[in-house]
C-alpha distance (Angstrom), angle and dihedral (degrees) to the residues before:
residue distance angle dihedral
M1 . . .
R2 3.94 . .
K3 3.76 113.6 .
E4 3.86 114.3 -130.0
T5 3.86 116.1 -126.9
E6 3.66 113.0 -122.8
A7 3.86 117.9 -122.3
P8 3.83 115.9 -110.4
T9 3.73 111.6 -98.2
S10 3.88 95.6 -150.5
L11 3.90 140.6 25.8
I12 3.76 90.2 -109.7
G13 3.80 89.2 53.6
A14 3.77 89.5 51.9
I15 3.77 98.9 50.4
G16 3.78 99.5 25.7
V17 3.76 130.8 -122.9
R18 3.77 94.4 -78.8
G19 3.72 93.8 51.1
A20 3.83 90.9 51.1
I21 3.77 90.9 52.4
A22 3.76 92.1 49.2
G23 3.80 91.9 49.5
A24 3.79 91.1 50.0
L25 3.81 91.7 50.6
A26 3.93 90.5 51.1
L27 3.77 90.5 49.7
A28 3.85 91.2 51.4
V29 3.74 92.2 49.0
A30 3.84 91.8 50.1
I31 3.83 90.5 49.5
A32 3.74 91.9 49.4
L33 3.81 93.3 50.3
A34 3.77 90.7 49.0
T35 3.83 92.8 51.6
C36 3.79 92.9 48.2
R37 3.76 94.9 54.3
P38 3.83 109.5 112.4
E39 3.78 115.8 -112.6
E40 3.67 122.0 -121.4
S41 3.75 112.5 -111.0
T42 3.81 129.9 -161.5
P43 3.85 113.4 -123.0
P44 3.82 110.4 -110.6
D45 3.75 119.9 -108.4
T46 3.70 116.2 -96.4
V47 3.74 117.3 -123.6
G48 3.81 125.4 -144.1
L49 3.75 136.5 21.6
V50 3.72 121.8 -37.4
P51 3.85 108.8 -124.3
E52 3.74 113.8 -103.4
Q53 3.73 113.7 -103.4
S54 3.79 120.4 -132.8
T55 3.76 139.9 169.4
T56 3.72 98.6 -134.1
T57 3.70 105.9 132.9
L58 3.79 115.1 98.5
L59 3.81 96.2 -142.6
E60 3.80 100.6 74.5
F61 3.78 91.4 106.2
I62 3.83 117.2 156.8
P63 3.87 127.8 -153.3
D64 3.80 109.9 -107.1
T65 3.76 93.2 -128.3
D66 3.83 138.5 87.1
P67 2.96 112.5 -108.9
P68 3.91 93.3 28.2
N69 3.79 112.2 -101.0
P70 3.82 112.1 -158.8
T71 3.83 90.9 -157.4
V72 3.79 91.7 62.1
E73 3.83 121.6 90.3
P74 3.83 106.3 -97.8
T75 3.81 123.9 -123.0
V76 3.78 129.1 -143.0
P77 3.78 116.5 -107.5
P78 3.80 115.6 -112.5
N79 3.89 116.4 -82.0
T80 3.84 93.5 12.7
L81 3.82 111.8 165.8
F82 3.84 108.5 -87.5
G83 3.72 89.4 -7.8
G84 3.69 89.2 -73.2
D85 3.83 96.5 -59.1
P86 3.79 120.1 89.8
C87 3.84 87.7 -162.8
L88 3.84 86.3 71.5
A89 3.85 90.2 61.8
L90 3.80 95.1 85.4
V91 3.86 135.7 28.7
A92 3.78 131.3 -157.0
Q93 3.79 92.1 -97.6
D94 3.80 89.7 62.6
F95 3.77 91.2 67.5
T96 3.89 98.3 49.7
L97 3.73 96.2 104.4
V98 3.82 125.0 134.9
I99 3.84 99.2 -106.7
A100 3.77 119.4 -155.6
G101 3.80 89.5 -25.1
R102 3.77 89.6 -71.7
G103 3.85 102.1 104.3
R104 3.63 145.8 -68.5
G105 3.90 121.5 -52.0
Q106 3.76 117.7 -106.1
L107 3.75 122.6 -156.0
V108 3.80 107.1 -137.9
D109 3.85 102.5 166.4
A110 3.79 141.2 12.9
G111 3.76 132.3 174.6
P112 3.84 145.7 136.4
L113 3.79 116.6 -69.2
S114 3.82 89.5 -176.4
D115 3.82 138.3 -15.0
D116 3.90 90.5 -77.8
E117 3.77 102.0 29.0
C118 3.82 135.5 69.1
G119 3.79 126.5 -165.0
Y120 3.80 125.1 -147.9
L121 3.80 125.3 -163.4
V122 3.77 116.9 -152.7
I123 3.82 127.1 -174.1
V124 3.75 130.6 -162.7
V125 3.78 119.6 -178.4
G126 3.76 92.3 -32.0
Q127 3.81 97.5 -38.8
E128 3.88 119.3 116.3
Y129 3.77 124.0 -149.1
N130 3.76 126.2 -171.3
I131 3.78 119.2 -146.1
S132 3.75 130.2 173.5
V133 3.87 142.9 -166.4
Q134 3.76 116.7 -154.3
A135 3.78 130.2 -177.3
I136 3.79 115.5 -138.1
D137 3.86 138.0 171.9
A138 3.78 133.8 -108.2
N139 3.71 94.8 -95.3
A140 3.85 92.0 54.5
F141 3.79 91.6 49.2
G142 3.86 93.6 49.6
H143 3.79 96.8 39.3
T144 3.76 120.7 140.1
P145 3.78 111.4 -92.3
A146 3.79 113.2 -102.2
E147 3.86 119.2 -119.5
G148 3.75 107.0 -74.7
E149 3.82 95.3 10.9
V150 3.76 113.3 142.6
R151 3.85 116.7 -157.1
T152 3.81 126.1 -167.1
A153 3.82 117.5 -161.4
L154 3.72 113.4 -131.5
T155 3.79 133.4 -157.4
D156 3.80 132.9 -153.3
I157 3.83 93.3 31.0
G158 3.77 113.9 105.2
L159 3.84 119.1 -52.9
A160 3.86 92.0 -50.6
A161 3.79 135.3 -5.5
Y162 3.71 143.9 166.5
L163 3.82 137.9 -168.4
V164 3.83 124.8 -127.5
P165 3.80 123.4 -178.3
V166 3.81 109.8 -141.5
D167 3.80 117.4 -171.8
A168 3.77 105.3 -59.8
D169 3.75 94.5 -17.0
F170 3.85 138.1 72.8
T171 3.76 124.1 -133.6
V172 3.71 126.2 -158.8
W173 3.85 116.1 -159.2
V174 3.78 112.2 -156.8
K175 3.79 135.2 -171.9
V176 3.82 117.0 -160.5
S177 3.81 130.7 173.6
N178 3.87 92.9 -91.1
G179 3.72 103.6 36.2
Y180 3.79 149.7 -45.8
F181 3.86 134.8 -76.2
I182 3.79 144.1 170.5
V183 3.77 127.5 -135.7
T184 3.84 116.0 -157.5
A185 3.79 121.7 -166.9
P186 3.83 136.1 154.0
D187 3.82 93.1 -116.0
Q188 3.75 131.7 52.2
A189 3.83 96.5 -138.2
L190 3.78 91.3 47.9
A191 3.82 92.1 47.1
L192 3.79 93.5 51.7
H193 3.87 91.7 45.5
L194 3.85 92.3 51.8
A195 3.86 93.3 43.5
A196 3.75 91.0 56.0
A197 3.79 91.3 47.3
A198 3.78 91.9 49.2
A199 3.81 91.9 46.4
E200 3.84 88.8 58.5
R201 3.84 90.2 55.0
A202 3.88 96.8 45.1
D203 3.80 92.8 105.1
D204 3.78 97.2 14.9
P205 3.88 105.6 46.3
A206 3.78 126.3 -177.3
D207 3.81 115.5 -81.9
T208 3.80 94.2 -121.2
P209 3.81 137.8 8.4
P210 3.84 113.9 -77.2
V211 3.75 118.0 -77.4
T212 3.85 107.8 -114.1
I213 3.73 131.9 -158.3
P214 3.81 116.4 -138.8
I215 3.74 117.7 -116.5
T216 3.78 108.1 -102.8
S217 3.84 99.4 -179.7
P218 3.84 136.5 37.2
A219 3.75 115.4 -84.3
T220 3.82 136.7 -159.2
T221 3.73 126.9 -150.0
T222 3.78 123.9 -115.9
T223 3.83 128.6 -174.7
S224 3.70 105.6 -149.7
I225 3.81 134.3 38.7
A226 3.80 139.8 176.3
T227 3.82 119.6 -139.4
T228 3.76 136.6 -162.4
A229 3.75 127.6 -174.6
A230 3.78 113.8 -92.2
P231 3.80 114.0 -108.1
């Protein structure tokens, strides 16, 4: 006569001692993995003003193809400051001031000093003066004044402007609708005059670089000039 097997009286009896131990270990591992999982955190709120964004560099050229082709001559995005060339900010006529009562300025050379800066060489009766126009960004325009820096707010030049004497030069920092730039000149009146002229061409630059006249006589360099408006 076949003997009937008795039903297990507990879960451990059903799976055996070894099975119970294995199950407990698996449960412990699962709990450990769950507790080690990194918690999601919410990024902290930023405090302060977000810097103003501005397309002021002159190198953001784009290939005139779709899709872009790096081998094709790039084109300047619409409304780029000075049409992408700071040497189009000023023309020869801008320099024809009566300087120090000696005579009118004469532009004799102009060319890029860097990708975002153009240098202009002006001569008056044998004296040379170096002037520059440089494109900058919003952060540079709104930088915290350096120790000892004296700023003078200006009106009627661009959307906002201020004057800063730097060593023997004067810099005019200008904000216009499509960017920011600096004009550096060795005299305050000349710097203001050229900054106003450049601001007018910020979104309507000259068609071609300024026409220059070669130097025909030796010149010496000076560091400070006084200007008056040409009659």
